[in-house]
C-alpha positions in Angstrom: -63.3 5.1 154.6 -63.0 6.2 151.0 -63.5 3.7 148.4 -62.0 3.6 144.9 -65.4 4.0 143.3 -66.2 7.1 145.4 -63.9 8.9 142.8 -65.9 8.1 139.9 -69.2 9.9 139.3 -72.4 8.3 140.1 -74.1 6.4 137.3 -70.7 5.9 135.5 -68.9 2.6 135.2 -66.0 2.1 137.6 -63.3 -0.6 137.9 -65.4 -1.9 141.0 -68.2 -2.7 138.8 -65.9 -5.3 136.9 -65.1 -8.1 139.2 -64.9 -10.3 136.0 -64.6 -9.2 132.4 -67.9 -8.5 130.9 -68.9 -8.2 127.5 -71.5 -5.5 126.4 -73.1 -4.2 123.5 -72.5 -0.6 122.5 -76.0 1.2 122.0 -75.0 4.8 121.4 -72.1 7.3 122.0 -72.0 10.9 122.9 -69.8 13.8 123.9 -69.5 14.5 127.6 -67.8 17.7 129.3 -66.2 17.1 132.6 -64.3 18.9 135.2 -60.8 17.4 135.6 -58.1 18.3 137.8 -54.5 18.2 136.1 -51.2 17.5 138.2 -50.9 21.0 139.3 -54.3 21.1 140.8 -55.9 23.3 138.4 -59.7 22.3 137.4 -60.5 22.7 133.8 -63.3 21.2 131.4 -62.4 18.2 129.4 -64.4 16.6 126.6 -64.6 12.9 126.5 -66.7 10.2 124.7 -69.6 8.8 126.9 -70.8 5.3 125.8 -74.1 3.8 126.5 -74.8 0.2 126.7 -77.8 -2.0 125.9 -79.6 -3.4 128.9 -78.2 -1.2 131.5 -78.5 2.6 132.7 -74.7 2.6 133.7 -72.7 4.4 131.2 -69.0 4.7 130.4 -66.6 7.7 130.1 -63.9 6.7 127.7 -60.3 7.8 128.3 -57.6 8.2 125.5 -56.4 4.8 126.1 -59.6 2.9 125.5 -60.5 5.5 122.8 -57.4 4.2 120.9 -58.4 0.7 121.5 -62.0 1.0 120.4 -60.8 2.8 117.3 -58.5 -0.3 116.5 -61.4 -2.5 116.8 -64.2 -0.7 115.3 -62.5 2.1 113.2 -62.0 5.9 113.4 -65.7 7.0 113.1 -67.3 6.5 116.6 -71.0 6.0 115.2 -69.4 2.8 113.5 -68.9 1.1 116.9 -72.8 1.2 117.6 -74.0 -2.3 117.5 -70.9 -4.0 118.2 -69.7 -6.0 121.2 -66.8 -5.1 123.4 -65.3 -6.7 126.3 -64.0 -4.6 129.4 -62.1 -5.6 132.6 -60.5 -3.9 135.4 -56.7 -3.9 135.4 -54.2 -1.9 137.0 -53.3 1.4 135.1 -50.1 0.8 133.2 -49.2 4.6 132.6 -46.7 5.9 135.2 -47.8 8.8 137.3 -50.3 9.8 140.0 -52.6 6.9 138.9 -50.1 4.2 138.0 -51.0 0.8 139.3 -54.5 2.0 140.5 -57.5 0.1 139.1 -58.6 1.1 135.6 -61.1 0.0 133.1 -59.7 -1.5 129.9 -60.7 -2.8 126.5 -59.3 -6.1 126.3 -61.2 -7.4 123.1 -64.3 -8.4 121.4 -66.0 -11.7 120.5 -66.2 -10.3 117.1 -62.3 -10.6 116.8 -61.2 -13.5 114.5 -57.6 -13.2 116.0 -55.5 -11.3 118.5 -54.8 -7.5 117.3 -51.7 -5.7 118.6 -52.5 -2.0 119.0 -49.9 0.8 119.4 -50.7 3.5 121.9 -49.2 6.9 122.2 -50.2 9.5 124.7 -48.8 13.2 124.9 -45.6 13.3 126.6 -45.4 9.6 127.0 -43.5 6.7 124.8 -45.6 4.7 122.8 -46.3 1.0 123.9 -48.4 -1.8 122.7 -51.4 -3.7 124.0 -52.9 -6.9 122.5 -56.7 -7.2 122.1 -58.0 -10.8 122.0 -61.1 -12.7 120.6 -62.8 -12.7 123.9 -65.0 -15.9 123.5 -62.0 -17.8 124.8 -60.9 -16.2 128.0 -62.7 -13.0 128.9 -66.3 -13.9 128.0 -68.6 -13.1 131.0 -68.9 -16.1 133.1 -71.4 -17.3 135.9 -69.4 -19.4 138.4 -71.5 -22.0 139.7 -70.7 -23.3 143.1 -70.0 -27.0 143.5 -72.9 -28.6 145.4 -72.1 -29.5 149.1 -72.9 -33.1 149.6 -75.8 -33.9 152.1 -74.8 -35.3 155.5 -77.4 -38.1 156.6 -78.8 -37.0 160.1 -81.8 -39.4 160.4 -79.9 -41.7 162.6 -77.9 -39.3 164.7 -80.7 -37.8 166.9 -81.8 -39.8 169.9 -85.6 -39.9 170.9 -84.9 -38.1 174.2 -82.5 -35.5 172.6 -82.6 -32.2 174.3 -82.5 -28.7 172.5 -79.0 -28.0 173.6 -78.0 -31.5 172.0 -79.8 -30.6 169.0 -78.0 -27.3 168.4 -74.7 -29.2 169.2 -75.3 -31.6 166.4 -76.5 -29.0 164.1 -73.2 -26.8 164.8 -71.1 -30.0 164.5 -72.4 -31.1 161.0 -72.2 -27.5 159.4 -69.1 -27.4 157.1 -66.2 -25.0 158.5 -66.1 -21.6 157.3 -63.1 -20.9 155.0 -60.5 -18.7 156.8 -60.2 -15.3 155.0 -57.0 -14.8 153.3 -54.7 -12.0 155.2 -54.2 -8.8 153.1 -50.5 -9.5 153.4 -50.9 -12.8 151.6 -53.0 -12.0 148.7 -51.9 -11.7 145.3 -50.7 -8.2 144.3 -51.9 -6.3 141.2 -48.7 -6.7 139.4 -49.1 -10.6 139.7 -52.8 -10.4 138.6 -51.8 -8.4 135.6 -49.1 -10.9 134.8 -51.7 -13.8 135.0 -53.9 -11.9 132.7 -51.3 -11.1 130.2 -50.1 -14.5 130.1 -53.4 -15.8 129.5 -53.8 -13.4 126.6 -50.2 -14.2 125.1 -50.7 -17.9 125.3 -54.3 -17.9 124.1 -55.2 -20.3 126.6 -58.7 -21.7 126.4 -61.1 -20.8 129.0 -61.9 -24.2 130.3 -58.2 -24.9 130.9 -57.7 -21.2 132.5 -60.6 -21.9 135.0 -59.2 -25.4 135.8 -55.8 -23.9 136.8 -57.4 -21.4 139.0 -59.8 -24.1 140.6 -56.6 -26.3 140.9 -55.7 -23.8 143.7 -59.1 -23.2 145.2 -59.9 -19.9 143.2 -62.6 -18.7 141.0 -60.7 -15.7 139.7 -57.1 -14.4 140.0 -58.1 -11.8 142.6 -59.0 -14.7 145.1 -55.3 -16.1 145.0 -52.5 -15.7 147.5 -49.3 -14.3 146.4 -47.6 -17.9 146.3 -50.5 -19.4 144.5 -50.3 -16.6 141.8 -46.8 -17.6 141.1 -47.8 -21.2 140.6 -50.6 -20.1 138.4 -48.6 -18.0 136.3 -46.2 -20.7 135.8 -48.9 -23.2 134.8 -50.1 -20.9 132.2 -46.7 -20.4 130.7 -46.1 -24.2 130.9 -49.5 -24.5 128.8 -48.3 -22.1 126.1 -44.9 -23.5 125.8 
């Protein structure tokens, strides 16, 4: 079985590392040289910026899209980005082609932004498009999801004095809360639905507490846990919030 992260160099940040958006401080930036295969199957050397973060040995190879977003945040000089905070998330690749729709790392904003910033991105042989960077203190700040405590079930009066080991095990099994049934893959929210939810949250500038409350309403801690019908309902709730 081949995982998406298997296509990334060991030690480098991959979309699989970003189950939730994370905010990290840039420690240094250097130039890296990598072997890339073009659409014709030819291998050639390609230079890319490599970003080191504070507090982790994992480094990030920056592509052209994220390079443009970093430049919009911190200026044209790469060294000016050192010491600043940036928020990264895993999103479907918006560029049509071999990697279109596949998980990709994207800069989504920074807690240092005071208001949303629209950035125009232009790649060779591609039409320009726009992305919006947001102040991530509201939506995309890293969160630790704390599970709700399970209420204790009193058991002191449930065990007779002459209880057998079999009866003890039966009672223990009976009192255990049922395991949630896994969501069939066919019912899970699609990458397109998840991206629509993230885009709507960005456009409406929904506050973090409201965004989490909407997800919790449908039994999810993040958008990737939703079923396809639930994703449509969450998207409708977010848009209603912004209307």
